[in-house]
Structures are given as structure tokens and as C-alpha cells.
N, C-alpha and C positions, 0 to 999 in steps of 0.2 A: 363502647362498653364500658361501665364502671366497675373495674376490678378493685373493689375497695378492700384493703387490707386490714384484717383484725388479728391481734396477737392472742394466743391461747396458751395458758400453763398446762402442760400435760405432763404430770408425775405417772408414778407407777406404785405398786404395792408388793407385798411378799409373796412368796410361793403359796399356791392354793392347794387344796386337797389333791392327792393323787393316788388312784389306786391302779393307774395303768401299767406301773412298773413295779417289780418287786421290792426294789432297793435302790430308787433313783438317787438317794442322797450320796451314793458311792459311784454313780456313774459319771463319766468324763465326756458325755455327749456335748459336742461343739455345736452352739445354737447359732441358728440362722436367722430367726426372726427377731432376735435382739442383737443388733450388730455391734453394739458396744461392749459386749461380754464375751468371754471365751468358753465357758461352760456354766453349767446350772449352778455349781456352788459359789461363782462370783456375781449372781444377779439376785436382786430382790424382786425381780417381776413375778407377776403371778402367773405362773408358766408351768404347764403340764407337757410333759415329753412322752410320747410312745415310739418306741424305736427296738431294734434288734429282736431277740427272740420273742419278747412280749408283743411287739407288733405283728410278726408272723403268726402268733396264735390268736390274736384279736382280729386280725384284718378279715372284713366281710365285703360283701358286694358293694355296699352303700357307706358313705362316712358317717351317716347317722347310725347305723347298726354298728360299726366298728367302735364308736365311743359309747354306745348306749348303755345306761345304767351304772356310769362312773358318777361319783357325786357332783351335782350340778349340770350333769350332761344327760341328754336324752334324745330320742328321735322322732320326728313328725313324719311318720310312713304315709305313702299313698300307693300301697302296694309293694310287692318285694323288690321293684326296680327304683323306688324312690324312697330314700330316707334322708330328709333334710335335718341338719343338726339343730338341736336346741339347747342353749346355755342359760341357764338360772332364769328359765321360763321366757326368755326372747328367742325369736326366730325371724325367718324371712330377712329383710333387709337389715336388721340389726345385728346379724351375725354374717361376717365376711368370711368366706371360703378362699383361701390363697392357693394358688399352685406356683410354688417356688418364689413366694413373696409377692406375686402379682395376682390380681383378681383372675378368677377361673373364665370370665367372659362368656359365660353361657346365660341363660335366661331363668336359672333356678329360683332366683328371688322374685320373679314376676308372678309364679303360680305355684300352688302346693303340688301340682301334678308333674312339674318339670324336675328331672333328675339333675343332680350336681354333675358335672363333668369330669371331676377328679377321681382318680382310682386308687383306693386304698392299698390293694393288694400289690401295686407295683412301687408303692412308697418306700424310701429308706427310712423316713421318720415323719412323725405328725407332731407339731408343736401347736399347743393351744394356749391362747391368752384369754384372760377373763379380767373384769375391772378396767381400771383406768389405763393399764398397758396398751389397750387396743388403740388409743390414739396415736400410736405410732403408725398405724394403717387408715386413720380417718376417724373424725369424731362421732360419724354415724354409725360404727360398729359397737354400739352401746352395749350389746350382749356379749361379744367376744369375737375373737379371730382364730380362724383354724388354718394353719399353714401346712400343706401338704408337699413335702419335698422328696422328689422322684430321681434327682440326679440326670436329668435329660441332658443338660449342658454340665459335662464333667468339671467339677470345681477344683478337683484335685488331681495333681499329676499322677499316671498310672504307669507302672513297669510291668509288663506281661499281659496276662489275660485273666480276668475272673468273671463270674457270672452265678446265675441262679435260675432254677426252674422249678415249676409246682405243678401237680395235678391234684384235682378236687373233684369229689362227687358227694352230692347230698341226696338224702333218702326222700326228704319231705317234699321236694318238687322235682325229682329226678334231675338235678342240676349237674352240669359238668363245666369245669373249667381249666384252663390250662394257660401257662405264662412261662415267659423266659426272658431273660435280660443279660447282656453280655457287655463287659467294659473291657476296652483294650488300649495299650498305649506303648510309647517307647521312651517315656519320661518329659517329652515335649508334646507331641500330638496325642490326644485321647479321643477315643470313638465310644459312644454309647449307642446301643440298639436294645429295644424292648418290644414285646408283642403279648397281646392277651385275647383270649377267646374264652366266652361263656355264653351258655344257653341254660334255660331252665323251663319247666313245665308249671302247670296249675299248682300252687302249694296246697298241701293237705292242712286241714283244720278240724278241731273237734266240734261237730254240729253245724249249725247253719252260718252261712256268711253273714246274712243280715241278723242285726242284734235284735233277738224277740223281746227283750226287756224295754227297748224304746221304741221299736217299730211294729205296728200292729200288722201290716200286709206282710207276710213272709212268703206267700204262694210262689213267688218267681225266685226265690232265693235258692242258689246251690247249696249242696249239703255234703260236708265232708271235703270240700275243696273251694278254692276261690276261682270262679270261672274268669277267663280272659285276663289271667294274671301271668302270662308266660311273656318269655322275651329272648333276645340275644345282644350280646356286645361283642364287638371287635375293636381293637385298639393298636396302633402301631406308631413307634416313635423312633426317630433317627437323630443323633446329636453328635457334635465333635467340638473339641476345643483345643487352642494352642496354649501352652504352658511356658512362661518365660520366667527369668529370675524374679521379678517383682509382681507377678500377677499371671492373669489369663484372659482370654476373650473366646467366646463360643457361639455356636448357632445350633437350634434344633428345630425339627419339623415333626409334627405329629398329626394323625387322622383318627377320628372315633367315629364309629358306626354303630348306633345304638337303636334297637327297635324293641319296645315293650308295650304290653297291654295295660289298659286301664280297668280295673276290676268292675265285673259285670253290675250294673244297675246304678252305677255313679253318673254317668253323662246323661246330660239333657241338652236338647237341640232347640234351634229357633226354627219355627214353621209359619210364615207369614199368612198362610190360608187358615191354620188351625189355633194360632195363638202362639206367644213367644215360648211358652213351657211344654208344647205338645211334643210328644215322641213320634216323629215322622214315620219310623220303622222300627218295630221291636227288635228286629235282627241287628239293626244299626246301633241300637242303643247298647246291644251285648258285646258288642265287637269293635270299640274303638281302639286303635293303636296309634303310638306315637314312634316316628322314624326321624331319629337325630343324626345329624352330620355336623361334625366340626374339624375344621382345618386350621391349625395354629403354628405360627412361626415363634420362636423365643431367641432373643439374643442376651447374652449376659458377660459381665467381665468384672475383674477386680484389679485394681493397681495399688500396690503399697509403695510409700515415700519414706524417706528418712528424716524429714523434718517435723515440724509440729503437728501438720496435717499427715496422718499416716496411712489412711486407706480411703480410696475412691471405689465405691461399689455402685454399678449400675445394671439395670435391667430393663427389657424392652419386649413387647409382644404384640402381636397382631393375630386376630381371631376372625374367621368367617364361619358364623354358626347359622344352621338352618335345621328346624325340625317342623315336619308335617303331622298333623293329626288326619289318620286315615279311616274312613268307615269301613264297615263290613264288606260293603260292595266293591271296595277298592278304590272309591273316589276320595280325592284330598278334600277335607272339610275346611281346614285353616292352615295356613303356612306362616311360620314365625322366622324371621330373619333378624340377625343381629351382627353387624360388623363392627369391630372395636379395636381401637389402639390403646395401649397403656404403658406406662413407663415409670420407673423409679430411679432416684440418684441419691445416694448417701456418700457423707463425707465425715469421717470419724478423725478426732484428734488424739494425740498421744496424752498419756497420763501425766498431769503436773500436780505438785504440791502447793497447797495455799490454806491458810486457816487450820492448820495442823491436821489437814487430811489429803487424800488423793482425789483428784477430778478427772473424769472421764467422760466424753460425748460423743454424740453425732448429731448433724444436721442435715437436712435434704429436702428433697421435692417429690412428690408423685403427681401423676397427670392421667385422665383418662378421656376418651372421646368415643362414644358409641351411638350407632345408628340403629334404631329398633323399628320393626313394621310387623304387623300381623294382619294378613290379608285372607279374607274368607268369612265363613258364617259365625265364626267367634271373634271376630276383630272388634272386641268391645273398647280397646284402647287405640287411638290414633297413632299413626306413624310419628316418632318424635326422636329428638336428638339430646343426648346427655353430655356436658362437659363438665370436668372436675379438675380442680387444681388444689393441691395441698402443700403447704410448707412446714416444716417441723424441725424442732430442735429438742434434744434430750440430753440431760446432764445427770450424772450420779457423783456423789460424795461420800468417801468412806474414810471414818476417823475412829479408831478403837473399836468399841461395840456398836457404833452408829453407822447406818446406812441411810441416806438421803437421796431421793430422785426427783428431778423436776425438768420440765422443758417448756416449749413454746410451739404452737401450732395456729396456721391460718388455712381455713377451708373455704373454698369459692365453688358453688354448684350453679350451672346454668342449663335450664331445660326448656326446650321449646317443642312445639307440635307442628305438623306440617299442616294444620288446619288455620286459615286466617282468622277464624273466630275466636280462638284459643290464644290467650296472651303468653307471652314468655314469662317465666320465672327465674329470677336472679336471687340467690341466697348466700350470704356470707355468714358463717357460721363461728361460734367462739367455743372453745372447749378447754376446760381447765381441770388440773389436779395437782396434788402434793402428797407425797408419801414418805414414810419413815420406818426403818426397821431397827430394832434394838435387842441384842444379845443380852437377856438377862444374866446368864450364866453358860457354862459349857454345854448345858442341855436343853435350855429354855430360850425361844426366841419370840418375840411380840412385835406385831407391825400394826399400823393404822394408816389408812389412805383416805383421803377425800378427793372428790372429781366433780366436775361439771363439764357435760359434753352435750353437743347439739347436732341433731341430723335434719336434713332437708327432706320434705316429702318426695316419694318416688312418683314416676310417670302413672302407675297404677293407682296410687292414692288419690292424685290429682284428676286424672283424666278418664277414669273409667265410665264408659256410657255418657261422657259429656256431650250434650248437643244432641242426644236422643230422647225422643218424646216417650212418654209411658207405654205406648202401643208399639213402638219399635226398639225397646230395649233388647240388647244381646245377652243371651244367656251364657255365663261362664260354665261350661260344661264340667269343670274339675270340682266346682263346689255344688253344681246343680242349682245354682241361684243366680239372680241378677246382682251385679255388683255396682255400685254408685260411687264415683270419685266425688271430689270436693275441690274446686280451684282456689278456695279461700283458706285452705289449710296452712296454718302457721308452722314454723319450724319447732321440732320436738326437742326439749331440754330435759336433761336427767342429771339430777344431784346424787352423787353416790357415796356412801360411806362403808368402808370394809375393815373389819377388825380380825384379826388372825393370830392365833396362839399355837405354838408348835413345840413339842418336846421329843427330844431323842436319847434313848438309853442304849446299851448293848443288846438287850432283847427285845425292848420296847419301844415303838415310836408312835406318837399320836399327834393329830392335827385337827384343828377346829376353826372354822371361819364363819363369821356372821356378817350379814350386809343388808343395807336398806337403800333402796333406790327410788327416789322421788322424782316423778316425771311431771313436768309442766306441758300441758298440751300434747299429751299422750296420744298417738294416732293408732286406731285399732279399726278392725272389720267387724261390725255389730250386726247381727241378725235381728232386724227391725220388728220382727213379728208380723210384717205387711206380706202380701202376695199380689202377684200381677198374673193373671191367666194360670192361677194354681202354683206359681213359681215363687218361692221365698225371695225377699229382696234383702240384700246385705248391703250397708252403707258405711263408707269410712267416716268415723267420728273422730272427735278430739275433745279430750278433757284431762283433768289432772288425774294421776294415778300413783300408786305406791306398791313396790314390789320389796318383799322382805323375805329373808331365807337364811338357812345356815347349811353348811356342809361339815362332815365329820368323818374321821378314819382312826382306827386304832390297829396296828400291826403288832403281833406277838410271835416271836420266834420261840416256841416253847420247847424245841428240842433240836440240838445240834450235835453232831459227831463229825468224824472225819469222812463218813461215807454218804450221810443223808441229813436232811433239814425238813423239819415239820413247822408250818408257820399258820397262824389263824389271823383273819381280817376282819374287823366289823366296819361298815362304811354305810353311809346314807345322807339324805338331804331332806329339805322341807323348803317349800316356796309358797308364799302367799300373794296374789296380786289382786289389788281392790282399786276399782275406780272411784273418781270422787263423788259420784252419785250412790255409792254403796253397792254396786254390781261388781261381781267377781270379773277379772280379765279373761277373756275368751282363751279356750284352748292352752290352758295352763297345766302343766304336768303335775302329778300328784306327789306326796312324799313317798321316798323309797328307804326301806331298810334291808341291808344284805350281811351275809356272811360268807366267808370264802376260806376253805381249808386247802393248803398246798403243801405238797410233798415233792422233794427232789432227792434223787439217789443216783449219783454218778451220771449216767446217761439217759435215766429215766426221769420224767417228771409228769406230775397229775395234779389237777385242782378240781375241787367241787365247790360250787357257789349256788346260793339260794338267795333270791332277791324277792322281796314282797313290796308290792306297791299297793298303796292305800287307795280306796275308792275316792274318786273325785266328786264329791258332794256338792262343790260350789263352782259349777260351771258358769259360763258366761251367760249375758242375758240371751233368753229363747232358745238355749242350748240345753242339752240332756246330759245327764251324770253318767260317770263310767263306774264299772264295778271293780273291786280289788283283784289282784291276781298274784299268783306266786310262781316264778320262773325259776327252774332248776337246769343249771348248766354244767357239764363235765367235759374236762379235756385230759386225755393221756397221750403222751409221746415218748418216743424212743428215738435217740440219736446214734448214729454209727458211721464209722469211715470205711470207704472200699474204694482201692484204687485211687487215693488223693482226691476223693469226692466226699463231702459230708452229706449224708442222708438223715432225714427226719420222717419218721412215719407218725401221723398224728390222726387220732380217733376223738372226735367231738360229739358230745351229746347236747341238743338244744331243745329247751323247754320240755325236759324229760317228764315233766308231769302232765303234758298235754292240755295246759290250761288255755281257757279262752281269754286271750290278751287284746285288748282294746286300748290303745294309746289315747289318752286324753288330749294330746297335742295334735291329732290327726285330723282333717277335715272329714275323713270317710270311716271314721271309726266304728260306726254303726252299719257299715256295709262290707268291711274288708278287716278282719281282725290280722294279728300277726300269725305266723306259719306255726304249726303245731308241731308235735313231737318229730325230731329228725335226727338223723345220724349222718355226720359228714367224715368222710375218709380223705386224707390228704397225704401226698408224697412230695417232700421238699428235697431238692438237691442244691448243692452250693459248692463252688469250687474257686480256688484261687484265693486271694487275700482280700476277703469281704466278710 
């Protein structure tokens, strides 16, 4: 095998917009995703951090909903159980979701109806990288990287016992959830345990589930609720670590059991007698459920040194993932299996001075091997094996008012199918970027970054329905369509420019970023406008494309006293994506504008936000537009201590205007809107030093 090495320059840019924390510039959050820095104030990376009280208020059932409506971030929902994140208009394989710096090892990027296996409610923090900084975790993560850190392998020495618990109930779907986590240690050994249970019913909505603006036949639509959108999640994790003077090593094991329904009217099935798109049984179409099981082992460790090389950090994970798509009759339609190993090694060097400034850096390698198969009526992708190897180097330079960051990366992707008629695909990718930050004065900071990154096509993009004749195409039930891959797809290349300006004063802070991402050979799933036996045909296409956008935020603390604070935030984003032939990119989020009023008084906190989403009047080819909407959310919380336990009672109001919200990023926006007006009550408990 020809493991051809190619070197890539991988730099980074400045902090992006961030409304996820009220005053992140004063936080001392220790970064994990960027291993060469100690805290946010020391990095020029485009990093957003959600942690602490803000994370506990924002955390939702899915990672997409947790981050939704922040500048540049949105959710591609597929019912209440599935909320895949969208970053600057990119989703799927262009957005990497990590669990403790390693891939989640699920099949969420394979299909829009597959849930991400990470759990925001159990997270200690969530770190989001955008732009060229994503090259630390692979050139393919062109859209961004989301790292969910849950402490399952205790990376800090613990003396004594600390923990947390939470109970929630939501009115909109009669949802109930409970979680607890406990960390205990004697200074050397540390133990972690957490567990979560969640169930929910059919979400209430205003009006019909089917969008009467775009779909003529609404006779079978449910009204006032989304049928078959209930579910249940259970997760348990146990971890332990041994800490010594210069580091630690540890191990964890977790099990996930997740069962959820696909909203009624979405799924289509193959019927050899009546045609590829025929509905075999109307009841079956209304009752498809996914049963997910994942068993995962994680090993992790750090080793500190006194010499020039100061830190060795390593991570290793094994996952055995399966999910079954179960018909209303109880029969298993399709079984998806993925067995995967992944690892990461980082070696950081000490700071040294040269050319009038300080240098600090890290280099390392990451590796993944995954075997995937789908057996049953929906096996439109043949069994395949993916092997990836990446070598990277990142260096930063600080001198007076300047910060420069650059690095090197080599990515090698190997993709092979279990069918002799399908050839192997070997891809060596080049990615490159360089960035600089300049402090104009004590209040103003400007930055500019340039990057070039490449992504190898995935198995779904290459192999979907490859080898099947028109009469034997397999329908992908998630999209209700036939999807056709293309073995001749080239690597996708993106050239990105990102310009940011930031101002900070005592009472006011402002941030604005503009970006342009020029794709060569952009890979997308296009609605061709053709049909086979009444079923739409979608095909993976490739052509040049341009994405342009901006993100902004203005924070104003207009009243402060010894007892209370009032602040006002304005925030929003715009994104435009256009293919070289003049068509708009498919499933592109609309522009958002929001305002949020926040009040704090001793142990009380409240916020009220209004987000207006514009109509998406430029959908992709043969796609239908989405209407504008206004979402009103409110949170009120009260914290108090009782018997050495910290309690917080929190009341949330979601979509208080009961708007019909249909996400332009969702495949099923015309069959399942977002949930309607709902009230959520939560009781949180924390004890010990956490």
C-alpha cells in the first residue's frame, strides 16, 4: 500500500463570536481541544466554550438543540431524538462531533435520521472550533469540530467525593429525565460513575405536522402533535484513573441504549412486487423505530516531562455500535453495525524564545479503523472498511501585540468495500492555513486567517446503490428517496478566508466575523427532479461552490450594582451558499437575528430571548422554501444551599409564541416541525468541590 506522505500547513484564527457564555473573556476554562494552551485568554483559536452554569441552562436532549441559534450554529433535526449540528451551513461529514477528543464512533454522519451518541446533559464542557483550527482534528472537518467533554476518565486528582444530579420534566412531550454523576478519590485513585434516563412522548405542535404550504396531500397528517416521535434513552458510564506526580492513566466503559421513533409519514420502503417506492403496509410506514446500542471503552493518559518535550497526551477508544430499524409489526427491517478503533497521540514542547517572541507547539498523530455494514431491506451501502491516519503539527508565536499560528498536517484515507466489483479508494489529502491576530490597542483586536483543506468522499457518497439497476434501487427511508453514489468523486477542497474584529470595554463588548469559503469539487446530495416508481431520486453531485457569511454579537451591561446586573445582547448570522451553476446549496440555514435580556440578582437569574429566522427563499435545486419564524424562550432560576448541597430550581419556557418552526437544514422539515410551546421544570443538585 502506498502511504504517500503529504505535508499541510495548518494554522488557526481568532476567537469567533460567542453568545454561549455571558462573560467568557473573564473565564479561566482550561482548554482540552487545543492542547498547546492553558486557557481561553492565551489562544487565538476560533473557539467557543459552553461550560458551568451556562451549560447547565442550555443543555438539551441533542447536541444540535443545545447549540441552536447561536451565531453560525444551528440544528438539522429529524424529530426530537435527532439534532445533528450545523456550523456555518455545513453538516454531516464536514462537522466532526468528538467525545473527549476522539470521534463519537456512531453512524450519525451516515444518515440524517441517525442520532449523535454524545450526551450534552452529562457534559462538563463543550468546545466548538470553527474555521482552520479544525485541522487539528482532520482536514475533512471543514465546517467545524464539536468536542463534548464529560470526564468519564478523571483527568484531575480528586480528594473526597463530589457529584451532581438532575431531574427534569417537559410539558410539550410529557418528557421526563434524570441523571446523576459522582466523582470520588483519595488523591491518587479517582473513580467516576454517571447514569442517565430519559423518555418522552409525541411532541405537541401548532397545527398540522405536514406543511400545507408545500405539500398538497395533508389527509394523513397528524394535527397538534408529531406521531411516532416518542422515545427512551438510557446510558451508564463507569471510569477510573490513577494519578501520580507527573501525570495519570485511566480507563472507562459506557453503555448506551436509545430507542426512538421516526416521525410518521417520513419512511418509505422497498417492495419488489409493487415497486421500489410502494408502501407495503400503511401501519408499517407510520411506526418505524430505531433501537440503538453502543458499548464503548476509553483509555486516556497524560505524562509530563522536565525537558524540552513537556507533555505526552494519549487517547484510545473502542466502540461496538449497532442499531436496528424496527417496523410496527416488530420485525427488524435493517441492522446497522459499526465496529471501530480510534486513537490520538499528542506531544507538546516547552515555550522557547526566538525572533523576539515566544514559541509553543504540539505535534502528533491520530488514527481510525472502522468496519461498517447494513443488512436488510435498507442496505443501499455495501459493507465497507475505513482506515485513516493523520499526522499534525501546530506552532504558535507571540510577540508584543502579535500572535501568529501555523502548523503541518498529513491525512491519508483508505476506503474499501466488501464487493469485488467495487475498487478500493486511497486518498492523500493536503490541508493548509495561516493566521494572525493583532491587538490594535487595549480594547480592539483584529485577525485574519487563510486556509486550504481537503476532504475525501465518504462511503455513502461513493457507494450508495452502486451496482444496483434502476429496478432494484434501495430506497433510503430517512429521506424517502433513492440515493445514488458516484465512485468517480474527487476529493473536496475548500479555500477559506476569515476576518474578525473584536472590541471590549467596561460595559460593552462587540464581535463581528466575516468569512468566505470557496469549494473546489464540493460534494452534495441533489434532488435530481427524477422519479423511479414514484420515488424521488437524489444523487451525489460535485461542482465548485461558494459559501459566504457573517456572525455578529453586541453585549451591553447597561446596569450594574452590588446586588444585581442587567445586560442586553444582540446577535445573529447570515450565510449564503451558491453552486457554480447558480443553484443554491441544499438545506442551507436562513439568516438569524436575536435579542436577549439577562438579569442577575444574588441567587436569582433570568433571561428572555427572541430569535427571528428569515424565510429561506433560496432552497436547493428541486427543494421547497421554508417560512420565517420567531422563537421566544425564557429561563428563570433560583439557587440555594441546604445541608452542604447546592440546589438550583429552573423553569424554562420554549417557543412561547407557539410558532410553526421548520428548519431549512432538516430533510423532513415539511413533515415534522420543531416542538410547539412548552414549559420545562428542572431541579439540579451539586455537592462537593465541582
